[in-house]
C-alpha positions as CSV (number, residue, x, y, z in Angstrom):
1,M,-4.3,4.8,-12.7
2,S,-4.9,8.2,-11.2
3,F,-1.1,8.2,-10.1
4,L,0.4,7.6,-13.8
5,L,-1.9,10.0,-15.1
6,G,-1.1,13.0,-12.3
7,L,2.3,12.0,-13.3
8,V,1.2,12.7,-16.9
9,V,0.6,16.4,-16.1
10,T,3.0,17.3,-14.1
11,M,5.5,16.0,-16.2
12,G,3.7,17.8,-19.3
13,C,3.4,21.2,-17.4
14,M,7.0,21.1,-16.0
15,L,8.6,20.8,-19.4
16,G,5.4,22.6,-21.2
17,G,6.0,25.5,-19.4
18,F,10.1,24.9,-20.2
19,A,9.6,25.3,-23.6
20,A,7.1,28.2,-23.6
21,L,9.7,29.9,-22.1
22,G,11.8,29.5,-24.7
23,G,13.9,26.7,-23.3
24,H,15.0,24.0,-25.3
25,L,14.4,20.4,-23.8
26,I,17.2,18.8,-25.6
27,V,19.3,20.7,-23.2
28,L,17.7,18.7,-20.8
29,W,18.9,15.5,-21.3
30,Q,21.8,14.5,-19.3
31,P,21.7,10.9,-19.2
32,W,24.7,10.8,-16.7
33,E,23.4,12.9,-14.4
34,F,20.7,11.1,-13.7
35,V,22.4,7.4,-13.9
36,I,24.6,9.3,-10.5
37,I,21.6,10.8,-8.6
38,L,19.6,7.7,-9.4
39,G,22.2,5.4,-9.1
40,S,23.4,7.1,-5.4
41,A,20.0,7.1,-4.8
42,L,19.1,2.6,-5.5
43,G,22.3,1.7,-4.2
44,T,21.6,3.8,-0.6
45,F,18.3,2.2,-0.7
46,I,20.1,-1.3,-1.0
47,V,22.4,-0.6,1.0
48,A,19.4,1.2,4.0
49,N,16.6,-2.3,4.3
50,P,17.1,-5.8,3.7
51,V,15.9,-8.2,0.8
52,K,12.1,-8.9,2.7
53,V,11.6,-5.4,2.2
54,I,13.1,-4.5,-1.0
55,K,10.5,-7.3,-2.4
56,D,8.0,-6.0,-0.5
57,T,8.7,-2.3,-2.0
58,G,8.4,-3.2,-5.4
59,K,4.8,-5.2,-5.1
60,A,3.7,-2.1,-2.7
61,I,5.1,0.0,-5.4
62,T,2.7,-1.8,-8.0
63,Q,-0.4,-2.1,-5.5
64,A,0.0,2.2,-5.5
65,V,0.7,2.6,-9.0
66,F,-2.7,-0.1,-9.9
67,D,-4.5,1.4,-7.1
68,K,-4.9,-2.2,-5.8
69,A,-6.2,-1.5,-2.7
70,P,-9.2,-2.8,-1.0
71,K,-12.9,-2.0,-2.8
72,R,-16.6,-1.7,-2.0
73,R,-16.0,-5.4,-3.2
74,D,-13.5,-6.3,-1.1
75,Y,-15.7,-5.1,2.0
76,L,-18.7,-6.7,0.7
77,D,-16.8,-10.5,0.7
78,L,-15.2,-10.2,3.8
79,L,-18.5,-9.3,5.8
80,G,-20.2,-12.1,4.1
81,L,-17.2,-14.7,5.1
82,L,-17.8,-13.3,8.3
83,H,-21.1,-13.6,8.8
84,A,-21.7,-17.2,7.2
85,L,-19.0,-18.2,9.7
86,L,-20.2,-16.7,12.7
87,R,-23.5,-18.4,11.7
88,E,-21.8,-21.8,11.9
89,I,-19.9,-21.2,15.4
90,R,-23.7,-20.5,16.6
91,S,-24.9,-23.0,15.6
92,K,-22.9,-25.5,14.9
93,A,-21.0,-28.2,17.4
94,R,-17.3,-27.3,18.2
95,N,-16.2,-30.3,16.1
96,E,-18.2,-29.2,13.1
97,V,-16.5,-25.7,13.0
98,E,-13.0,-26.4,13.4
99,V,-13.0,-28.2,10.0
100,H,-13.4,-24.4,8.6
101,I,-11.2,-23.3,10.7
102,D,-8.1,-25.4,11.1
103,S,-8.6,-26.2,6.4
104,P,-10.1,-22.7,5.2
105,A,-8.5,-24.1,1.7
106,E,-11.2,-27.0,1.8
107,S,-13.9,-25.1,3.7
108,P,-17.0,-24.4,1.8
109,I,-17.5,-20.9,3.4
110,F,-13.9,-19.9,2.4
111,N,-14.4,-20.7,-1.2
112,A,-17.8,-18.7,-1.7
113,F,-15.6,-15.9,-1.1
114,P,-12.0,-16.7,-3.4
115,N,-11.2,-13.1,-3.0
116,I,-10.7,-13.4,0.8
117,L,-9.3,-16.8,0.8
118,R,-6.4,-15.6,-1.7
119,N,-4.8,-13.5,0.8
120,K,-3.4,-16.0,3.4
121,E,-2.6,-13.4,5.7
122,V,-6.2,-11.9,6.7
123,T,-7.5,-15.7,5.8
124,T,-5.1,-16.8,8.8
125,F,-5.9,-13.5,11.6
126,I,-9.8,-14.8,11.0
127,C,-8.7,-18.2,12.1
128,D,-6.5,-17.5,14.9
129,Y,-9.1,-15.5,16.5
130,C,-12.1,-18.2,15.4
131,R,-10.0,-21.0,17.1
132,L,-9.1,-18.5,20.3
133,Y,-12.9,-18.0,20.8
134,I,-14.2,-21.5,20.3
135,I,-11.4,-22.9,23.1
136,G,-13.5,-20.9,25.5
137,N,-11.0,-20.7,27.7
138,V,-10.1,-16.8,26.2
139,R,-11.8,-13.9,27.7
140,T,-12.6,-11.0,25.4
141,F,-10.8,-8.4,26.6
142,E,-7.4,-10.5,26.5
143,I,-8.5,-11.4,22.9
144,E,-8.8,-7.5,21.9
145,S,-5.6,-6.8,23.7
146,L,-4.2,-9.5,21.4
147,M,-5.8,-7.7,17.8
148,D,-4.3,-4.6,18.9
149,E,-1.0,-5.8,19.5
150,E,-0.9,-8.1,15.8
151,I,-2.3,-5.2,14.2
152,T,0.9,-2.7,15.2
153,A,2.9,-5.6,14.2
154,I,1.1,-6.2,11.1
155,K,1.0,-1.8,10.4
156,Y,4.4,-1.6,11.0
157,D,5.5,-4.4,8.2
158,K,3.0,-3.0,5.7
159,L,4.9,0.5,6.0
160,K,7.9,-0.4,6.0
161,P,8.2,0.4,2.1
162,Y,6.7,4.1,3.0
163,H,9.3,4.4,5.4
164,A,11.9,2.9,3.3
165,L,10.5,4.7,0.0
166,T,10.3,8.6,2.6
167,A,13.7,8.2,2.7
168,I,14.9,8.1,-0.9
169,G,13.2,11.3,-1.4
170,D,14.4,13.5,1.4
171,G,18.2,12.0,0.5
172,L,17.9,12.6,-3.9
173,P,18.2,16.4,-3.3
174,A,21.4,16.0,-1.7
175,L,22.3,13.6,-4.5
176,G,21.3,15.9,-7.1
177,I,24.0,18.7,-5.4
178,V,26.4,15.6,-5.4
179,A,25.2,15.5,-9.0
180,A,25.5,19.7,-9.8
181,V,29.0,19.0,-8.0
182,L,30.6,16.9,-9.6
183,G,30.0,18.7,-13.0
184,V,30.7,21.7,-12.8
185,I,34.4,19.8,-11.2
186,K,33.6,19.2,-14.6
187,A,33.2,22.3,-15.8
188,M,36.1,24.1,-14.1
189,G,38.3,21.9,-15.7
190,A,37.4,23.5,-19.1
191,L,38.2,27.3,-18.3
192,D,39.6,27.5,-21.3
193,Q,37.5,26.6,-23.5
194,S,34.9,28.9,-25.4
195,P,32.3,29.9,-23.8
196,E,29.2,28.4,-25.5
197,L,31.4,25.0,-24.3
198,L,31.6,26.6,-20.9
199,G,28.1,27.6,-20.4
200,G,26.6,24.0,-21.7
201,L,29.4,22.0,-19.5
202,I,27.3,24.8,-16.2
203,G,23.9,23.9,-17.7
204,A,24.8,20.2,-17.6
205,A,25.9,20.5,-14.1
206,M,22.8,22.6,-13.0
207,V,20.6,19.7,-14.4
208,G,21.9,17.5,-11.8
209,T,20.5,19.4,-8.8
210,F,17.2,20.5,-10.9
211,A,16.7,16.3,-11.3
212,G,17.1,15.4,-7.7
213,I,14.9,18.2,-6.6
214,F,11.8,17.6,-9.3
215,V,12.6,13.3,-9.2
216,S,11.8,14.1,-4.7
217,Y,8.9,16.1,-4.7
218,G,7.2,15.3,-7.8
219,I,7.7,11.7,-7.8
220,M,8.8,10.1,-4.9
221,T,7.2,11.9,-2.4
222,P,3.8,11.6,-4.1
223,L,4.6,7.9,-4.4
224,A,5.4,7.2,-1.1
225,F,2.2,8.8,0.0
226,K,0.4,6.3,-2.2
227,V,1.9,3.3,-1.1
228,K,1.0,4.9,2.5
229,V,-2.5,5.3,1.5
230,T,-3.0,1.8,-0.2
231,R,-1.5,-0.1,3.1
232,G,-3.1,2.0,5.0
233,K,-6.5,0.2,3.4
234,E,-4.9,-3.2,3.8
235,C,-4.2,-2.7,7.6
236,H,-8.1,-1.2,8.0
237,V,-9.4,-4.5,6.9
238,Y,-8.3,-5.9,10.1
239,L,-9.8,-3.2,12.3
240,I,-13.1,-4.4,10.1
241,I,-12.6,-8.6,11.3
242,K,-11.7,-6.8,15.0
243,Q,-14.5,-5.1,15.3
244,T,-17.0,-7.7,14.1
245,L,-15.2,-10.8,15.9
246,L,-14.9,-8.5,19.2
247,A,-18.9,-7.8,18.8
248,F,-19.5,-11.1,18.5
249,M,-17.6,-12.0,21.0
250,N,-19.5,-10.1,23.8
251,G,-23.2,-11.5,22.2
252,A,-24.1,-10.5,19.3
253,L,-26.1,-12.0,17.0
254,P,-23.8,-12.5,13.7
255,Q,-25.9,-9.6,11.6
256,V,-25.3,-7.9,14.6
257,A,-21.1,-8.3,14.6
258,V,-21.1,-7.7,10.7
259,E,-22.9,-4.1,11.0
260,H,-20.2,-2.9,13.8
261,G,-17.3,-3.9,11.3
262,R,-19.2,-2.2,8.2
263,K,-19.9,1.1,10.5
264,S,-15.4,1.0,10.8
265,I,-15.7,1.1,7.4
266,P,-14.7,4.9,5.7
267,S,-18.0,6.2,4.7
268,Y,-16.6,7.1,1.1
269,E,-15.9,3.3,0.7
270,R,-19.1,2.0,3.0
271,P,-21.7,0.0,1.3
272,S,-25.1,0.1,2.7
273,I,-26.9,-2.2,4.9
274,D,-29.0,-3.0,1.8
275,E,-25.9,-4.4,-0.2
276,V,-24.2,-6.3,2.8
277,E,-28.0,-7.8,3.3
278,N,-28.6,-8.2,-0.6
279,E,-25.3,-9.5,-1.4
280,A,-22.8,-10.4,2.0
281,F,-25.7,-12.4,3.3
282,S,-26.4,-14.1,0.0
283,G,-23.5,-16.7,0.4
284,G,-20.7,-14.7,-1.4
285,A,-20.5,-12.9,-4.6
286,P,-20.0,-14.9,-8.5
287,A,-17.2,-14.8,-9.2
288,A,-17.1,-12.8,-11.9
289,A,-18.1,-9.5,-10.2
290,A,-15.3,-10.1,-7.2
C-alpha cells in the first residue's frame, strides 16, 4: 500500500501547489490530451510485447501496488519445508523420498506448508533438484551450474514487466510533446478568434507536455521500480533454496544447511535462528498464521 500512499502524496502536493500559486485546477482537466498520451502509450505497449508479457505485467503491477512480495512468514515456511524435506532425504530410502518429490501435492511434507505448495514454480524448482540429488549420479558443481542457469532464466522472465514499463515510461514525455503539438495545431486554426479562446487552446496544448512528463516520472517510473523490487524478492527465494540444497549436498546436516539459506535472506527481513528453530522446524505454521 506504500505505492498508493506515495501516489496520493505526489498528486496532493502537485495539485495543491498549483492551486496555491493561483492556478485553476479545472484548466488541467483536458481529457482528450490524456486520451492521446495514455492511449498511444497503451498501443505501443501492446505492439512491443507478446501476450504473455502483457498479462504478466498486469499481475506484476497488482503485486507491486499491494506489496505482495515474500515476507518473513514466507521465508520461515520455505526454510521449514526445506528442513523437513532434507531430513526425509537423509533418513529414508530413495523410494520413500521419491513419493514426496514426484507428487508434492499429495505429500504430507509439502502440505504442511501450503503457502509454498501454492507456488508451483518454487515447488517444481525444489523437487527438480532434490530429484537430481537422490539419483546419485550428478556432481554438486554440476547441479550448482544448472541452478545458476535456471535462476538467470527465471530472473529474465520475472523482470520482463519491469523492462516493458520502463520503456513506456521513457516514451511518455515524447508522447506528451506529440499531444502538445496536436493541441498547438488546433490552436493555430483559431488565430482569428479572441485572445481568451486562443489562450485557452494553447493552455490545453501545454497540459499534454505536463501530463506526459508527470505520468512518466511521477507514476510510471516509480511503478516500474516497485515492480523490479517485488519481482527481485521473488527471485531471491530461488537463491535461498540454492544455498540450502548445495550446503546439504556438500555434506551439511539439514539444520546447518537451512542456516546457509537463512543467512542469504536480506538482514532486514531475515528471521532469527530462534524463530527458525521454534517455527520452521516444528512442521509448518498454522494456516491462520500463514
